[in-house]
N, C-alpha and C positions, 0 to 999 in steps of 0.2 A: 200410442202404436208406431208412431214414426220413429221414435227413440229406439225402440226395441228392434224394428226392421233395419235401422241404421247400424245398430251394434251386430245384428245377425249378419248383415252385409260385410261389415267389418272382419267379423271372424271367418266368414266364407273367404273373403279376400286374402285374409291372413293364412288361412289354411291353404289356399292355392299357392301362395308365395311361399309358404312353409315347404310344401311338397316338392317345388322347383329348386328350393336351395338346401334341401335335406340331402343333397348328393355326397358330399365330402364331410369328413370327421369333424373339422373346424366348424363348417357351417352347422353340423348337427349340434355340436356342444352350444353354440351360439344360439340356436333355435330352442334348444331344451331351457337354456336359461330366460329366454324370453316367454316361453309357455309357463315357467314357474311364476315369473312376474305377473303374467295375465291371470294365472289361478290365484295368486295371493290377493290383488285388488283388481277385478276386472273391469270396474268403471274407471278408475284412474289409469289404467292400462289404456283403455278405449279412447280416453280424452287426449292422453299423451299421443296415441296414434293418430287421432284425428288433428291434433296442432302439427304433427311431423308433416301428414299429407297436405294441409293448408300451406304449410311453409314451402313445400317443394312445389306445390301447384303455384304459388304466388311466384316463385323464382322462375318457373317455365313460362308463365305468363309475361312476367317483365321481360324476358329475353325475346318474346315473340313481338311483344309490343316495340321493342327496340328495332327489330328487324322490319316491322311494318313501317316505322317512322324513317328508317333509312330509305325504303322504297318510295315513300311518299315524297322525301326532300329532293331526291333525283332520280328519277326511275330509270333514266338511260344509264347511269352509272352504276345503279343497283343490278341492273340486268346483266351489264358487261362483267361485273364483279361475280356474280352468280355463274354465269356462263364460264368465266375463267376458272373458277372453283371446280365446276362441274367437269371441264375439260382435263384440270390436272387429276381429279380423281379417275376419270376415264383413262387418261394416259397409264396410271398406276395398276389399273385392273388389266389394260391391255398388255401391259408388260409382263405383269404375273402370268396372264395367259398365254404370252408368248414364250415365257421360260418354261412352263409346264408343256406346251407342245413340242418344245425343242428337246426337252427331257424325254418325252414319250417318243419322239422320234429316234433318239439315241438308242433307247431300250429296244424298239423295233430293228434297228440296224444290227445291234449286237446279236440279237436272236437270230437274225438272217445269217449273219457271219458264222453264228455257233453252228447252225444246220448245214451250212455250206462245208464247214470242216467235218462235220459229222459224216456227211455225204463223200467227201474226198478220202476220208479214212476208210471208208467201206467200200471201196472199189470191187468191182467183181473179179473173181478168178478166171485163169485163162480156160477152165473147163466150162464156166457158165458162159464166158463169151462165145466157145465153140458151139455149145448147146444152142445158143440164141442167135447165131449168125444166119443173117439174111440174104437171099438172092438179089439181083439187080431188079426184080419185079415187086419187092416187098414181101415175098413169102419165103418161108423157112427153106432152105436148100435141100432138105431131106424129104419134102413132100412132092409127091408128082400125082397129077390128075390122069387116070386111066379111063379111057372110054371103051365102049363095046368094040368099036372099030379096031383099036390099037392092043386090046388086050393080049393077043397072041404075041405081040412083039415083047412083052415084058418078059425079063428072064427070072428064072427062079431064084439065082443067087442075089438078086437086088434086096436091099432093105426097102423095097417098095411095098406098101400095103395096099392091097387091091380090094376096093369096096364096090360091090355090084350095085349100080343105082339103075332102076328101071325107069326110063322117062315117062312110061305110060301110066305109072302109080304115083300119085301126087299126094 
């Protein structure tokens, strides 16, 4: 039963790896040939795969044991070395981040300049300026407020528009 579940696990694992690797043409061709090998002799293929996994795991275990032994021999030196390596990697990532930040800033500045140029090129005409002319109090110069008390003083020739506002009706 254990052999069957192990083989099933290997096939599931192989399928997951296959799905990840199946993305480009060369990988698909290689994967197809591996599936053909597995179809021809599943037991031998599983044994071969098991040996490969064992070999790789032993290599990783050996490297891990070497690192543990280094740490045990001189913990202070090992810690300093690890810190140094981490700082170097960190500096590399900070440099990349700074470069990306500068690139984004340059793009933003160029967009701002582009917008400013468009704004300068689309200056309003003299007619638009006259229509938008403001008086000293912040209002347009062609608008006058007329109350009931001074309505008689407004001349008919003026461009003034009279709007009757009754204070009692709110």
